[in-house]
VOGU-3710 file (C-alpha; in Angstrom, 3 decimals, decimal comma):
1> milspafsgk> -11,873/16,192/-8,365  -7,987/16,096/-8,331  -6,362/18,142/-10,807  -2,586/18,381/-11,695  -0,300/20,469/-13,839  1,481/17,607/-14,626  -0,794/16,756/-17,408  -1,267/20,751/-18,579  -0,131/20,628/-22,487  0,117/17,053/-22,743
11> rfavlglars> -2,073/14,499/-25,143  -3,892/11,538/-23,881  -6,118/9,169/-25,248  -9,060/7,481/-23,160  -10,962/4,378/-24,188  -13,817/3,167/-21,788  -15,837/6,163/-20,579  -17,845/4,189/-17,578  -16,999/5,706/-13,742  -13,180/5,573/-13,777
21> gmaaaetlir> -12,914/6,530/-17,178  -14,989/9,094/-17,189  -13,438/10,626/-13,960  -9,940/9,982/-15,793  -11,401/12,208/-18,729  -12,423/14,767/-16,560  -9,457/15,380/-14,472  -7,284/15,243/-17,689  -9,274/18,063/-19,559  -9,690/20,499/-16,902
31> sgaqvtawdr> -5,900/19,498/-15,944  -5,147/21,326/-19,429  -4,130/17,954/-21,400  -5,443/17,732/-25,072  -7,670/14,517/-24,484  -9,102/12,164/-27,337  -12,151/9,911/-25,708  -14,074/6,666/-27,031  -17,139/4,538/-25,654  -19,006/2,082/-27,516
41> eeasraalag> -22,240/4,130/-25,854  -23,191/7,328/-27,539  -24,456/8,913/-24,397  -20,939/8,702/-22,998  -19,283/10,148/-25,902  -21,986/12,838/-25,764  -21,045/14,136/-22,510  -17,324/15,059/-23,660  -18,187/16,630/-26,934  -16,785/19,903/-27,564
51> radiadpavi> -14,398/19,062/-24,910  -12,631/16,292/-26,320  -11,722/14,524/-29,743  -13,983/11,882/-30,040  -12,434/9,224/-31,844  -11,347/5,254/-31,201  -7,876/4,943/-29,422  -7,701/1,669/-30,916  -7,503/2,815/-34,737  -6,195/5,978/-34,868
61> elsgfdgvvv> -2,647/7,045/-35,071  -1,204/7,204/-31,637  2,224/8,860/-31,930  2,904/12,080/-30,144  0,503/10,675/-27,391  1,389/10,916/-23,758  -0,353/8,004/-23,175  -3,350/5,948/-23,195  -5,947/5,748/-20,424  -8,288/2,246/-20,613
71> spgvplnshp> -10,503/1,049/-18,163  -9,336/-2,107/-15,676  -12,232/-3,988/-18,243  -10,205/-3,463/-21,288  -8,732/-6,988/-21,884  -5,207/-6,099/-23,162  -4,219/-9,578/-23,971  -6,760/-9,488/-26,809  -7,811/-5,889/-27,510  -6,250/-4,204/-30,443
81> vaanaraagv> -5,631/-0,860/-28,472  -2,745/-2,582/-26,762  -1,064/-3,346/-30,240  -1,680/-0,034/-31,388  -0,447/1,760/-28,340  2,727/-0,542/-28,632  3,259/-0,260/-32,166  3,600/4,038/-31,042  5,664/3,570/-28,050  2,929/5,109/-26,085
91> piigdielfa> 2,304/3,763/-22,092  -0,821/2,376/-21,604  -1,823/3,135/-18,108  -5,122/3,570/-16,025  -6,782/6,061/-13,641  -4,556/4,843/-10,598  -1,365/5,732/-12,560  -2,739/9,078/-13,177  -3,194/9,963/-9,265  0,124/8,272/-8,786
101> qaradlpshr> 1,494/10,707/-11,097  -0,451/13,853/-9,356  0,131/13,117/-5,952  3,364/15,561/-6,201  0,554/17,986/-6,535  -1,566/17,121/-3,414  -1,418/18,113/0,232  0,834/16,051/2,487  -0,757/12,315/2,269  -0,098/8,749/2,252
111> vagitgtngk> -1,377/5,872/0,531  -2,644/2,480/1,261  -3,039/-0,264/-1,590  -5,063/-3,292/-0,743  -5,304/-6,527/-3,339  -5,729/-9,929/-3,338  -8,396/-12,043/-4,807  -10,629/-12,185/-1,961  -11,411/-9,903/1,246  -10,224/-6,955/-0,461
121> stttallhhi> -13,373/-5,420/-0,560  -14,301/-5,646/2,947  -10,773/-4,635/4,388  -10,304/-2,104/2,003  -14,181/-0,651/3,757  -12,684/-1,821/7,305  -9,568/0,351/7,649  -11,091/3,172/6,023  -13,791/3,288/8,840  -10,853/2,561/11,077
131> lecagiptmm> -9,049/5,868/10,158  -12,263/7,754/10,240  -13,166/6,670/13,888  -9,813/7,538/14,832  -10,324/11,260/13,445  -7,567/10,792/10,227  -9,288/12,608/6,704  -9,317/9,367/4,636  -11,097/8,576/1,422  -11,486/4,897/-0,224
141> ggniglpvla> -11,397/4,170/-4,134  -10,286/1,965/-6,657  -11,914/-1,780/-7,334  -14,531/-0,917/-4,543  -16,289/1,658/-7,343  -15,630/5,283/-6,193  -13,295/6,433/-8,906  -9,971/8,303/-6,949  -9,487/11,019/-9,362  -13,649/12,180/-8,975
151> eaplaaggvy> -13,057/12,985/-4,986  -11,708/16,019/-3,935  -8,185/16,003/-2,427  -8,128/15,257/1,088  -6,696/17,841/3,444  -3,047/17,652/4,469  -2,064/14,336/6,728  -5,049/12,355/5,045  -4,728/8,824/3,551  -6,291/7,559/0,227
161> vlelssyqid> -7,303/4,052/0,983  -7,103/2,201/-2,041  -9,344/-1,125/-3,321  -6,477/-2,403/-6,353  -7,494/-5,073/-8,987  -5,052/-7,384/-10,861  -6,117/-4,972/-13,761  -5,299/-1,890/-11,620  -2,281/-2,743/-11,305  -1,600/-3,673/-14,856
171> lthsldcdva> -2,040/0,241/-15,412  0,078/1,013/-13,076  3,581/2,230/-13,075  4,688/4,520/-10,607  2,405/4,049/-7,681  4,358/3,726/-4,258  2,196/3,042/-1,301  2,960/4,280/2,059  1,747/0,565/3,297  0,329/-2,163/1,534
181> glmnitpdhl> -1,327/-5,646/2,050  -2,036/-8,622/0,010  -4,711/-10,907/1,251  -4,190/-13,842/-0,907  -4,192/-15,149/-4,325  -6,662/-18,116/-5,651  -7,089/-18,841/-9,424  -9,019/-16,156/-10,996  -9,090/-13,717/-14,554  -7,258/-16,347/-15,666
191> dryagfagya> -8,555/-15,632/-19,352  -6,270/-12,710/-18,954  -2,975/-13,938/-18,005  -0,602/-16,401/-18,945  -1,645/-19,104/-16,274  -1,803/-18,636/-12,808  1,609/-17,211/-12,507  1,226/-14,515/-14,472  -1,592/-13,991/-12,142  -0,325/-13,845/-9,204
201> askgrlfamq> 3,155/-11,730/-10,594  0,560/-8,996/-11,475  -0,536/-8,922/-7,829  3,249/-9,031/-6,789  3,666/-6,063/-8,685  2,071/-3,297/-6,134  4,783/-4,438/-3,773  7,732/-3,906/-6,437  6,590/-0,629/-7,245  7,042/0,309/-3,081
211> gashfaafgc> 10,000/2,078/-1,698  12,326/-0,147/0,530  11,504/1,393/3,776  7,630/1,106/3,272  5,338/-1,196/5,043  3,405/-4,162/3,338  1,697/-6,687/5,088  0,663/-10,353/3,622  -1,925/-13,118/4,322  0,627/-15,949/3,742
221> addattaick> -2,144/-18,321/4,069  -1,232/-19,589/0,385  2,104/-20,566/-1,469  2,062/-17,710/-4,218  0,989/-14,845/-1,507  3,914/-16,517/0,781  6,261/-16,637/-1,803  5,806/-12,520/-2,641  6,466/-12,234/1,111  9,643/-13,869/0,881
231> aeaarrlagm> 11,090/-12,034/-1,500  9,830/-8,278/-0,610  11,118/-9,463/2,907  14,395/-9,909/1,096  14,658/-6,576/-0,450  13,273/-4,084/2,255  14,055/-2,406/5,926  13,808/-5,090/8,586  10,091/-5,572/9,566  8,838/-4,356/6,459
241> avclepdsya> 7,172/-7,403/5,352  5,354/-9,146/7,221  3,014/-12,043/7,306  -0,306/-11,551/9,054  -1,346/-13,898/12,206  -4,999/-13,634/12,312  -5,536/-16,407/15,109  -4,112/-13,461/17,640  -7,300/-11,702/17,130  -9,662/-14,540/17,465
251> amqadwfslq> -10,708/-14,054/20,975  -11,707/-10,505/19,809  -13,897/-11,444/17,539  -17,246/-12,532/18,846  -17,762/-8,743/19,238  -17,136/-7,825/15,723  -20,906/-7,886/14,245  -20,131/-7,617/10,506  -16,838/-9,628/10,651  -18,062/-13,248/11,755
261> gphnlqnaam> -16,103/-16,116/9,785  -12,557/-17,536/9,626  -11,885/-14,932/6,343  -12,912/-12,240/8,221  -10,725/-12,603/11,158  -8,099/-12,451/8,345  -9,738/-9,283/6,920  -9,612/-7,810/10,223  -5,747/-8,732/11,055  -4,905/-7,099/7,358
271> aialaealgv> -6,810/-4,019/8,550  -5,676/-3,296/11,852  -1,954/-4,202/10,743  -2,316/-1,462/7,938  -4,092/0,793/10,590  -1,179/0,307/13,075  1,637/0,890/10,370  0,188/4,094/9,840  -0,097/5,472/13,264  -3,371/3,733/14,856
281> teqqwrpalk> -3,323/2,765/18,334  -4,679/-0,599/19,458  -6,996/2,008/21,741  -8,571/3,440/18,699  -9,050/0,322/16,025  -10,852/-1,648/18,880  -14,106/0,345/18,748  -13,630/0,626/15,639  -13,843/-3,131/14,685  -17,155/-3,331/17,192
291> sfrglahrme> -18,913/-0,126/15,231  -17,930/-1,424/11,177  -21,430/-2,317/9,123  -19,836/-4,159/6,751  -20,155/-4,004/2,477  -23,307/-3,959/0,470  -23,385/-7,418/-0,838  -20,575/-8,890/1,244  -21,657/-10,695/3,963  -24,459/-8,387/4,119
301> rlctangvlf> -26,948/-9,500/6,732  -30,253/-8,449/6,084  -32,163/-9,126/8,493  -33,478/-11,939/10,653  -37,243/-13,475/10,679  -38,541/-16,234/12,276  -35,409/-17,270/13,737  -34,121/-17,325/9,863  -31,101/-15,163/9,002  -31,185/-13,708/5,551
311> indskatnpa> -27,288/-12,979/3,885  -26,953/-10,853/0,898  -23,504/-12,376/-0,632  -23,837/-11,717/-4,123  -20,005/-9,890/-4,349  -18,817/-13,590/-4,420  -18,511/-13,757/-7,961  -16,214/-17,326/-7,481  -16,014/-20,210/-5,610  -12,834/-18,858/-3,628
321> stapalaafp> -14,987/-16,228/-2,309  -18,228/-18,445/-1,518  -16,369/-20,663/0,670  -15,552/-18,434/3,491  -19,359/-17,759/3,554  -20,308/-21,314/3,642  -17,384/-21,580/6,710  -18,787/-18,825/8,915  -22,407/-20,971/9,453  -21,116/-24,245/10,480
331> pdpgprihwi> -23,469/-27,213/12,009  -25,600/-26,456/15,103  -26,091/-29,176/15,556  -27,023/-30,016/12,052  -26,217/-28,338/8,537  -28,137/-25,115/8,538  -27,388/-23,524/5,128  -29,627/-22,698/2,324  -27,546/-22,071/-0,099  -28,324/-20,224/-3,293
341> lgglpkgddl> -25,873/-20,420/-5,798  -25,044/-19,725/-9,492  -24,827/-17,720/-12,361  -22,226/-17,276/-15,088  -19,523/-19,738/-14,333  -15,541/-19,123/-13,942  -14,844/-22,729/-13,847  -16,164/-26,517/-14,259  -16,059/-27,049/-10,360  -17,168/-25,827/-7,417
351> gecasyldnv> -13,586/-25,399/-5,672  -12,946/-24,503/-2,552  -16,626/-24,981/-1,011  -16,422/-28,524/-1,511  -14,669/-28,367/1,476  -17,912/-26,873/3,404  -20,676/-28,897/2,199  -21,364/-30,661/5,365  -22,561/-27,063/6,701  -25,419/-27,275/3,970
361> aaaytigeag> -29,030/-28,311/4,346  -30,104/-27,917/1,093  -29,038/-26,010/-2,517  -30,955/-24,003/-5,063  -29,246/-23,515/-8,159  -29,946/-20,557/-10,385  -28,660/-19,352/-13,867  -26,024/-20,633/-16,527  -24,320/-22,687/-13,936  -27,487/-24,076/-12,284
371> qrfaelleqa> -27,676/-27,637/-13,935  -23,762/-28,087/-13,884  -23,693/-26,543/-10,098  -26,522/-28,850/-9,523  -25,207/-32,366/-10,665  -21,769/-31,518/-8,397  -24,081/-31,382/-5,320  -26,444/-34,066/-5,867  -24,453/-36,767/-4,001  -23,719/-34,245/-1,190
381> vpvqrcemla> -26,695/-32,361/-0,218  -30,429/-31,932/-0,987  -30,647/-29,532/-4,334  -33,520/-27,919/-5,987  -32,801/-26,722/-9,262  -34,616/-22,868/-9,632  -32,959/-21,172/-12,999  -34,297/-17,976/-11,460  -33,402/-16,049/-8,454  -37,049/-15,562/-7,365
391> eavnralaaa> -37,864/-18,811/-7,272  -35,009/-20,116/-5,719  -35,655/-17,571/-2,779  -39,244/-18,779/-2,288  -38,307/-22,538/-1,890  -35,780/-21,629/0,129  -37,950/-19,188/2,602  -40,441/-22,328/2,691  -37,386/-24,699/3,628  -35,688/-23,058/6,509
401> rpgdvvlfsp> -36,378/-23,068/10,317  -35,736/-21,381/13,101  -31,517/-21,349/13,423  -31,144/-21,881/9,900  -29,294/-19,145/7,389  -30,552/-18,075/3,781  -27,153/-17,519/2,027  -27,306/-16,115/-1,188  -23,462/-16,590/-2,068  -23,558/-17,452/-5,857
411> acasfdqfrd> -19,780/-18,177/-6,580  -20,477/-17,079/-10,172  -20,218/-13,510/-12,125  -24,075/-11,751/-12,594  -23,611/-11,535/-16,433  -26,148/-14,114/-17,400  -29,009/-12,300/-15,715  -27,925/-9,532/-14,068  -25,997/-5,983/-15,274  -23,765/-6,321/-12,206
421> yeargdcfrq> -23,769/-8,428/-8,773  -24,574/-5,118/-7,366  -28,103/-5,491/-9,439  -27,856/-9,170/-8,731  -27,743/-7,936/-4,863  -30,173/-5,710/-4,830  -32,706/-7,826/-6,411  -32,047/-10,383/-3,751  -32,758/-8,013/-0,827  -35,808/-6,701/-2,660
431> lvsvlvggsc> -37,154/-10,431/-2,671  -36,460/-11,036/0,707  -37,762/-7,632/2,027  -41,024/-8,377/-0,060  -41,602/-12,214/0,288  -40,630/-11,877/4,234  -42,111/-8,390/5,036  -42,644/-6,932/8,332  -40,078/-6,577/10,472  -37,673/-8,071/8,285
441> aadiergrsa> -38,308/-5,501/5,527  -38,252/-3,156/7,919  -34,494/-3,900/8,856  -33,693/-3,941/5,398  -34,873/-0,541/4,624  -32,828/0,600/7,981  -30,024/-1,148/6,663  -30,229/0,396/3,241  -30,715/4,490/4,824  -27,415/3,544/7,027
451> a> -25,173/2,248/4,000
//
C-alpha cells in the first residue's frame, strides 16, 4: 500500500468505500490522518469501525477538514456533498489526487496517464505489457479497476500506468504526468456535465496539469481531441504534443492477434508513442505487441467452434465503443456478424454503429434498450428480439455459420440486468462455454487461467 507522511495529522472525509474509496481510507489512516468515512453499505462502514469516525460527509460540519475524498461515481453536479464541501471551503478530491500528493515520498518514478472516451483500458493494459516486456518495473491502476493506492510502491525507476476517466480527472488537481495520452472524445456521461463542451474540458484538464516539458500524444481523429492537441502544442516545448499517425503501423497489425481492427491500430499507436517517450525501443515493443493477450471483456476472443468465432466485448457500454468492434469484421464475402446488443441505454440511437450495419448478418436485442434498438435496426438487418442474454446466445449460435462471428458488444450500460459490465461479460463467457462445450469450453477455461 502507498503511504505518505504528507497526510499525517490531517483530517479527511471519505465518501464511498468500494475499491478506490476503501484504498484511500486505508492509505490515510495508515499514514496518520484522522478519517471520517461513510458508505451506504453497512458492511463497508463496519470494516473501518474503531479506526475511523463513521459519519456522512454530505451532512456533517466540514470546517477544519483538509479534503473530502469521494469515489468517482459520486455525481458532483447533484450530490449534496459538493455543496457542503464548498460551503466549508474544503477541496473535493479523489484517490488519484492522494497519489499525486504522495509522489514526493515514493522512490524515483514516472507516471503515464491515459484518458479518452474509448480505447483507454486496452491502451493502458498494452502500455503496461510493453513496459513489463522491456524489463521496466511497472504497475497499472485507476479506472481499469485497480486502486493505485492499494498497491506496493514501485522500485526506483518504475512507471505507474494510470487509466483516468473524466470523473477521476475532475477530482485531481496536481497530477503532473510524465507522459499522457488522449485517445478520443465522443459524447458520453453528459448527465454529469454542462453539455459536450464540459465533458471535453474535463478530459483536457489532464494535459493542463502537465508541465511544458512533459510529453503528450493525441488521437486527433475528432475535432475535440484535435483542439486540445493544438492548444497544448502551443504552450509546450517543441515536439512535446503530437498527433498520432496510426496508419504508419498498419503493415505490422496482422501479427497482433489481440489487436485487430482500426480502433486497435490507434490503441497500439498510442501505446507505442508513450512507450517510446519513456525510453522503450522498437526492438522492445515489437515482440510485446505480438504477445499481448488483450483485456477481459474488451474484444476478448473466447474461442472458435465449428468455424464460428465468439467475441466478448461487454466493456462496450456505449455505441461509440461498439462501433469499432463492428468495423473489425468486414463482410467476407457477405455480412458475418451476429450482434448481441442492448442493456441500459445511454441515448436514443445507435450513433456511430449505424455506419457498420453492412457487416451485420443478424442482430439479437436484449434488455431495456431491446425494443428501441430493434426498431432502429429492423430496416437494415434481420432482428430477433430476445430480452435475456441466454436466449440471444442460443439464437445466435443456431444461426451462425462457419466464418461468422458471434459478437457480444452491448452498446449499453449493464445495470438493467447485471451488477456491472464484468458480471455481464462473465455471464456471456459462461453461456458460450456451456452451450458450445467441447474444445471451446476448454479454450475459454485456458484463457481465464492465463488472464
